[in-house]
N, C-alpha and C positions, 0 to 999 in steps of 0.2 A: 503381488502384494496382495495380501488378504487385509480384511478390515481393520483388525486389532495391528497389524504392522502400520498401516496408513495412520491410524489414530496416533500412535506412538512415535512416530517419523514426525508428523505435524506438530504435536506437542513440544516435542523436543527442538525441532526447528525454532519454533516460538521461542521458547524457554531461554536457550543459549544467546539468542539475539538482544533480547530485554535485558539478561543479564550483564551482557557486555556494555549495553548503553548505561546501564545503572551503576556499573562500577565507575564509569568516567565521572557519571553524573554526580557520585558522592564526594568527589574531590573538589568540585567546584565552589563550593561554600567558604572553603577555606582561603581563597584568594578574592574576595570580592570588595574588599576596601581599596580605598586609593591608591596605598604603597604597592599593591599587586595588580591593579586595575589592568595592566598590559597583559599579564601572564591569566589574569580569568577571562579577558575575552578571547586569548588563543583556545582555551579550554571550552569556551561555548562555540567557538568556532569548528573545534572538533566534534563536539557534541552534534551540531547541526549535519556536518556530514556523516557522521555515524548514524544518525537517526534516517537520513535518506538511504544510506547504504543497505540498511537492515529493512527498510520500506521495500525498495526495489527487490532486493536478494529474497525477501520472505513471499511475497506474491509470485515471482519466477519460479522458485523451487516449488512452493505449494501447488501452482498452477500444473506444471511436469509432473508432480507426483501424482495429482489426482488423474491426469490424461493417462498416465501407467496404470493406475488402479483400474480404471475403466476397460483399458486394454486388456488386462490381464484375466477380466472375466470371461471373455470368449462368448460376447453376448452378439447376436446379429445387428448389423448396424440400422435395419430399419426398425427395430424395437427402440432402439433410443430417442431422447428427445431430438428436436431439429436442429440444434446447434451442431451435435455429433455428426448428424447426416451430413451438414452443410460443410463440417471441417474435412470431412473423408473426401467430399467431392472436389474441395480444392486442387488436390492432387491431380484427378482427372482435369480439370481446368488448366492447370498450369502444363500439364504435358501436351494438351491439345494446342494451347497458345504458343508454346515453344518450338512444336512442330509444324506450324501452319504459316502461310504467308501473310507479312502484315497486311496485305491487300486483301480484303474479305472477299472481293470479287472472284479470287482466285480459289476460294476454299472450295473443296470438293464434297459432294454430297455423302460419298463413301467415308470420308475423314469424318463429317458430322455424325454419321450413323456409329462409326467406331466410337466417337466421343460419348453418345449417347448409352453404347451398349458398356462403355467402360465404368461409366456411373451407374448404371443398373447393377452391374456385378458388384461393384463395391457396398451399394446399398443393402444388396443380399447377402454379403459375406459377414462374416465376423468383423467386429470392430477392432482394429490392429494398427498401431502406431509405434513405430521404432523409437523409443527414447532411450538415450545414454544418460541417466542421471548424474554420472560422475563428469560429464562435459558441462562446466559451469556456463560457460561463455557460448554455448550453442543457443541459436535463435530461431532455429527450425518449428519449434513448437510454440513457445511462449516467448516473444520478442518486445522487450520494454523499450527498445531504442536507447537504453541509457539515459532516459528522460521518462520516468513513470509519471506522468502528468495524468490529469482527469480524463483526457480523450483516450489515452492508452489503457488507463486501468479500466474504462468502460468497454473498451474494445476486448482485453482481457476476459473481464467478467462475461462477457457476451458469449465467447467463444466457449467458455467453461459452462454456460447454461445457469450461470448464478443472475441474480436480480440486482437492479440498480434502484436501491431505495428512493422512496419519495424524499425522505430527511436530506439524502445527498444531493437531492437536485432542488431542495429549498433555497431562497436567497435572503434567508434572516441574517442579519448582521451579526457575526460571531465576537466582533471585537478584535479581530486580529488584523485588520486592514484601516489605516488612520484615514485614507480617502474614499472609504466604502461607499458612501453618497454620490461621489462623483464618477463611480465606475459605470459605464453604458452597459457593459455585457459581461457574461462570465462571472457572476456573482454568487453561483451555487455554493452550497457547502463545500463539496469536493474542490471547486477553484479556489475558494478561499483558502483552504488547509493545503492543497497540493500545489497548485499553480502559482498563487500570490504570496504564499508565504514558504513554504518547506524549499519547493525548488528554487523560488527566486531568491532566497538566503543562500541555498546550497551552491546554486550556479555562479553568485556574486564572489563567494569564499574560494570555489573550486578553480575559478579563472583568475585568482591571484589578485583581485581589486583590493583597493585600500579600505580599511574599516570604516564602516556606515552604521550609524546608530539605528537605521531600520532594517539592517541586515544582521547586526550582533544584537540578537534580541536580549532585552532585559529578562530577569530571572523568571517571573511570573507568566509573561508570555511565552518564554521559551518550554517553560513545564506544561502551559496551556496546549502548544504545538506538540510537545511529546504525547500527552494524553490523548488528544484528537487522533493522532497518527496510529497509537496503540488501540484506539475503538475501532479503526479501520482494518488494521491488522487482525484483532481479536475476531471481528465478525467476519471476516474472510475466511478464517480458520472454522469458525462456528458453522459458517455455509457450507464448506467443503464436508466436514465431518457429519454434518446431518444429512447432506444429499447423498453421501455415500452410505451411511447407515440406513437411510429410509428409502434409499433407492430412487431418488427423485430425477435421477438422470433416464430413467425409463417413460416412455411416453405413457403408459398406462397408469403411471403414478403423478401425473401432472396435475391432478384435481387435489390431492394431498400436498403437492408442493405449493399451492397457491394457498392453501390454508396456513402452511408454516409462514410463508412470506406475510399475511395480512398479521400474523401475530408478532412477527418481528418488526412490523412497520412501527408499531406502538412502542415497543421495547427500546429501538433505537432512536426514536425521537425523544423519549424521556431520557436516556442516556447521554444525548447531546445537549439537552436542556440543563440537565445536572452539572456537567462540565461546564457549561457557558455561565450558570448562575455561581458556581464556585470561582471560576476565574474573576467574575466581575467584583465578588465579595473579597477575594484576595487585594483586588486593585485598591479597595477601599481602605483596606487596612494598611497596605503599603504607601498611601498617601498620608495616613495617619501617624506612621513611624515617622515618616519624611518631616512632618510638621513639627513633631515632638522634637527631632534632631536639631532643625533650625533653631530652636529657642535654648539650645543647649542641655537637651535631657538626653543621656547616653542610653538608648534603649536596646543595644544589643553590645556588650563587652565583648570583644575578639581576643583571641589567645596571641601570644606574640607571632611575629612572621616567622621567626625559626621554627616555633612549634608546629604552624600549619605546614610549612615546607616538609618536616619531619612525617608529620601524618600523612601529608599526600602521598609520599615515596611510599610510606609503608602500606597505604591502601593499593598501589598500583601493583604490589607485589602479593597481593592477596590470590 
């Protein structure tokens, strides 16, 4: 897979996933009033499940394609960055452990020498991993463990040689969690978006639990969650493509990689800040509209229920 093919594949992979989310999203506003509240809640639940599935699916598929691309370049492993060297050494380690006695006292010097020789051979050979991109459920290369939370996302990023940005590790209150001030640990940006919100809601729904107002997110918060998830997916794509084009996977280019990361740190921080400010402003507007409705001002005249159902099914057939 050459560079152009990689770029086209990843762009298409992200595009169709976003389109699927937006197609379902566009139907939500037609069922937001009390008469169709239960149907609206069902669509919200479906959207949450869809956002998570495409979050996990995109990270896994893109990570595998990146490994496949590196493997196709026929580069010596010792010329690659440390993550690729360590990754290839895992095969030697797994082989040694599986063929050795559980009792370390019984390990033979000859076996350890063979282990060392195997690592040396792999490091001095071309980087090569057998990846079947058609096997969606394969977990031999990128394993999200069906639960792509903060810890697993960071593990995958490290294996790919990508950077965990400072903003991802910040503990600024995003406004996603009601009890943020009482949480003693795991308060980072990634934990707030992934663990405490996206996965928390997804698991609640997927396990068949009863509707909960903290798990069936209101419109603005759901949009905020969607946009923050998009931010993570977009940056993951950008990093993979930039690392591939500039060959940041080579040890010789690590200084250029650090320069790119420094530039991106500022950009990502600003993007998060803009999304947070936008969400806070939308909340103020939403509160104002609610106040207007409480004194009898009709701020948004909705079409008839029949009309909304008709348009809904028309959109699903797009």
